[in-house]
C-alpha positions in Angstrom: 89.2 54.2 89.8 91.2 56.5 87.5 89.4 58.6 85.0 90.6 59.4 81.5 89.1 61.8 79.2 89.7 61.1 75.5 89.8 64.1 73.1 89.1 64.0 69.4 87.6 60.4 69.7 86.6 58.7 66.5 83.8 56.3 66.2 86.0 53.5 64.9 88.3 54.0 68.1 85.7 54.0 70.9 84.6 50.3 70.8 88.3 49.2 71.0 88.9 51.2 74.1 85.8 50.4 75.6 86.4 46.7 75.3 89.9 47.2 76.8 89.2 49.7 79.6 89.1 47.2 82.5 89.6 49.2 85.7 89.6 52.6 84.2 86.7 55.1 83.8 86.8 56.4 80.2 84.8 59.4 78.9 84.9 60.7 75.3 84.9 64.1 73.7 84.5 64.6 70.0 86.1 68.0 70.3 89.8 68.5 70.1 91.9 69.6 72.9 92.8 73.3 72.8 92.6 76.3 75.2 88.8 76.4 75.0 88.1 72.7 75.6 90.9 72.1 78.3 88.4 72.8 81.1 86.5 69.7 80.1 89.2 67.7 81.8 88.5 69.0 85.3 88.5 66.1 87.8 90.1 63.6 85.5 93.4 62.0 86.2 94.6 62.0 82.6 93.7 62.9 79.1 94.3 60.9 75.8 94.9 62.9 72.7 95.5 62.5 69.0 97.6 64.1 66.2 95.6 67.4 65.8 94.9 68.1 69.5 96.8 71.1 70.9 98.8 70.8 74.1 100.7 74.0 74.1 102.0 75.7 77.3 98.7 77.4 78.0 96.7 74.3 77.5 99.0 72.3 79.7 98.8 74.8 82.5 95.1 74.6 82.4 95.2 70.8 82.5 97.5 70.9 85.5 94.9 73.3 87.2 92.2 70.6 86.5 94.2 68.0 88.2 95.5 66.1 85.2 98.6 64.1 85.8 99.0 62.4 82.4 98.8 63.2 78.8 98.7 60.1 76.7 99.1 60.3 73.0 97.5 57.6 70.9 100.0 58.2 68.1 103.7 58.1 67.7 104.4 61.8 67.0 104.4 64.4 69.9 105.1 67.7 68.0 101.8 69.0 69.3 102.8 68.8 73.0 105.0 71.3 74.8 107.0 68.7 76.7 109.0 71.1 78.6 105.9 72.8 80.1 104.4 69.5 80.9 107.5 68.6 83.0 107.3 71.9 84.7 103.8 71.2 85.6 104.4 67.7 86.8 102.4 66.0 84.0 103.8 63.0 82.4 103.7 62.6 78.6 103.4 59.1 77.1 102.9 58.0 73.5 102.7 54.9 71.2 106.3 54.9 69.9 105.6 52.1 67.4 102.6 50.3 65.8 102.2 48.3 62.6 104.8 49.8 60.3 103.1 48.0 57.3 100.1 50.2 57.6 101.8 53.5 56.8 104.4 52.0 54.4 101.8 50.1 52.5 99.6 53.3 52.2 102.6 55.2 50.9 103.2 52.7 48.2 99.4 52.5 47.4 99.4 56.4 46.8 102.4 56.2 44.7 100.9 53.3 42.5 97.6 55.2 42.2 99.1 58.5 41.2 101.7 57.0 38.8 99.3 54.6 37.1 96.3 57.1 37.2 94.2 54.5 38.9 91.9 57.2 40.4 91.2 58.6 37.0 90.7 55.2 35.4 88.2 54.3 38.2 86.0 57.4 37.6 86.2 57.0 33.8 85.0 53.4 33.6 82.2 54.2 36.0 81.1 56.5 33.4 81.7 53.8 30.7 84.6 55.8 29.2 87.2 53.3 28.4 89.7 55.7 26.7 93.3 55.3 27.8 94.4 58.8 26.7 96.5 60.6 29.4 96.7 57.5 31.6 100.3 56.8 30.9 102.6 55.9 33.9 106.1 54.6 34.2 107.7 51.5 35.5 108.8 51.6 39.1 111.3 48.8 38.4 114.7 50.3 37.9 113.8 53.7 39.3 115.5 55.3 42.3 113.6 55.7 45.6 114.9 58.2 48.0 113.7 57.5 51.6 114.1 60.3 54.2 113.9 58.6 57.7 115.0 55.1 58.2 113.1 54.0 61.4 110.7 51.1 61.3 108.2 52.6 58.8 111.0 53.9 56.5 112.7 50.5 56.5 109.4 48.7 55.8 108.9 51.1 52.8 112.5 50.3 51.7 111.7 46.6 51.6 108.4 47.3 49.5 110.4 49.4 47.0 113.0 46.7 46.7 110.2 44.2 46.0 109.3 46.4 43.0 113.0 46.3 41.8 113.8 49.8 42.8 117.2 51.2 43.8 116.9 52.7 47.3 118.9 55.5 48.7 118.4 57.0 52.1 118.9 60.1 54.2 118.7 60.2 58.1 119.9 62.8 60.4 121.1 59.8 62.6 122.1 57.1 60.2 122.5 53.5 61.3 125.9 52.2 60.0 124.8 48.6 60.8 121.5 48.9 58.8 123.2 48.0 55.5 121.5 51.0 53.7 123.0 53.3 51.2 123.0 56.8 53.0 123.6 60.0 51.1 123.4 63.7 52.2 119.9 65.2 51.7 121.2 67.3 48.8 122.6 64.3 47.0 119.5 62.2 47.6 117.3 65.0 46.2 119.2 65.3 43.0 119.0 61.6 42.0 115.6 60.2 43.3 112.8 59.6 41.0 110.5 59.1 44.1 111.0 60.7 47.5 109.2 59.4 50.6 109.1 61.1 54.0 109.3 58.9 57.1 110.7 61.2 59.8 109.3 63.0 62.8 108.4 66.7 62.9 110.7 68.6 65.1 112.1 72.2 65.2 115.0 70.9 63.0 112.8 69.1 60.4 110.0 71.8 60.0 110.0 72.7 56.3 112.7 70.3 55.6 111.5 70.4 52.0 111.2 74.0 51.0 112.0 76.2 48.0 115.7 75.3 48.0 115.1 71.6 48.4 112.6 71.6 45.6 115.1 73.3 43.4 117.5 70.5 43.9 115.2 67.8 43.2 115.3 65.7 40.0 112.8 67.1 37.6 109.6 65.2 37.4 110.2 63.5 40.9 107.1 62.2 42.8 106.9 63.1 46.5 105.1 61.1 49.2 104.5 62.3 52.7 102.8 60.1 55.2 104.6 61.6 58.2 103.7 65.1 59.2 102.5 68.0 57.0 105.0 70.5 58.6 107.9 68.7 57.0 106.9 70.5 53.8 106.6 74.1 52.9 103.2 74.0 51.3 103.7 77.2 49.3 107.0 75.9 47.9 105.4 72.6 47.2 102.6 74.3 45.1 105.1 76.3 43.2 107.2 73.1 42.4 104.1 71.5 41.1 103.2 74.5 39.0 106.6 74.8 37.4 106.8 71.1 36.7 109.9 70.6 38.9 107.9 68.1 40.9 106.1 65.5 38.8 103.4 64.8 41.5 102.6 64.6 45.2 101.0 62.0 47.3 99.9 63.6 50.6 98.4 61.9 53.6 99.1 64.9 55.8 99.1 68.7 55.5 100.7 71.4 57.7 97.3 73.2 58.4 95.3 70.0 58.6 93.9 70.6 62.2 90.2 71.5 61.8 90.2 70.1 58.2 91.2 66.4 58.3 88.8 63.9 59.9 86.0 66.3 59.3 83.2 66.3 56.6 83.5 69.6 54.7 81.4 68.5 51.7 78.5 70.8 52.6 80.6 73.9 53.6 83.7 73.6 51.4 87.2 74.5 52.5 88.5 78.0 53.2 92.1 77.3 52.9 93.0 78.5 49.4 96.4 76.9 49.2 95.0 73.5 50.2 92.2 73.8 47.7 94.8 74.5 44.9 96.8 71.5 45.9 93.8 69.3 45.9 92.7 70.5 42.5 95.9 69.7 40.7 95.6 66.7 38.5 99.0 65.3 39.7 98.2 65.4 43.5 96.5 62.8 45.6 95.4 63.7 49.1 94.1 61.3 51.8 93.1 62.7 55.2 95.8 61.2 57.5 94.6 57.7 57.1 97.8 56.0 56.4 97.8 54.3 59.9 94.2 53.1 59.5 94.4 49.4 59.5 92.9 46.9 62.1 96.4 45.8 63.0 97.5 49.3 63.7 94.4 50.3 65.7 94.9 47.1 67.8 98.5 48.0 68.4 97.6 51.7 69.5 94.9 50.5 71.8 97.2 47.8 73.4 100.1 50.1 73.9 98.0 53.0 75.1 96.3 50.9 77.7 99.9 49.6 78.7 100.7 53.2 79.2 97.8 53.9 81.5 98.5 50.8 83.6 102.2 51.3 83.9 101.7 55.0 84.9 98.8 54.8 87.3 100.0 51.5 88.8 102.8 53.7 90.3 100.7 56.4 91.8 97.7 56.4 94.2 94.2 57.4 93.2 93.0 60.8 94.2 91.4 61.1 97.6 
């Protein structure tokens, strides 16, 4: 039987994989994969990792020395894996290329509605029996322009939601689909005219800090930014400066470029040492959720199913270790 070690396993994931494991032996580590914890994989055929695990060149060499033959990501992004080093070491890398696109797209719209209509503030007020409406004014989404960066499955689902609100939708994609019937612009043009901008693209060497100081300077004043993709798409210091100056009207962030060791953890007793992140969270026009946009029953079922298919497809082609 092939053994798989899961890193950074969450309590809500484990029952799903336990129910689906069939012929595999699964073990679970709460710790993330990094240079220190790679040795835990000794004797396992594969490891299964998540968004904030680290599979750089040093880690991959250590995994190879442990006998690992597969790195399976239970997520779509693989920016945290050195795929070139994995190939050198003879380790296959598989991922979940797609799961419920509605989970992330709906969360993006939920964050936008919450920030715009001040739902989070109203909720706190009314629990204190404060029914004042002062400082709770929002704006109609109907007739506004949404700029969508990245037009894959999630981006297109978000586009459909925006159109349902009566929004005009413009798009930017490094690889536009001419058959999609979408209004594509250059990134510079999109930034200049959008009232809302939502990121739905992968993090690569070409998209890291896609939105930095120059991009924020080009944005329509008062624009609201949504990021449910990867934190590294945004230069966090430039984001904070754009919020301070009023260039940006608000930000809805489900991801943060230095979220590893922060998101998915309870820091209520110890606080957060990241000063920049603390400043972002403290701003009245910023909403942060901890990388939870994917977290629906349907998406979790999809992730479990595809990950299991990846295990069976890979290990069905190679013999068990002697």
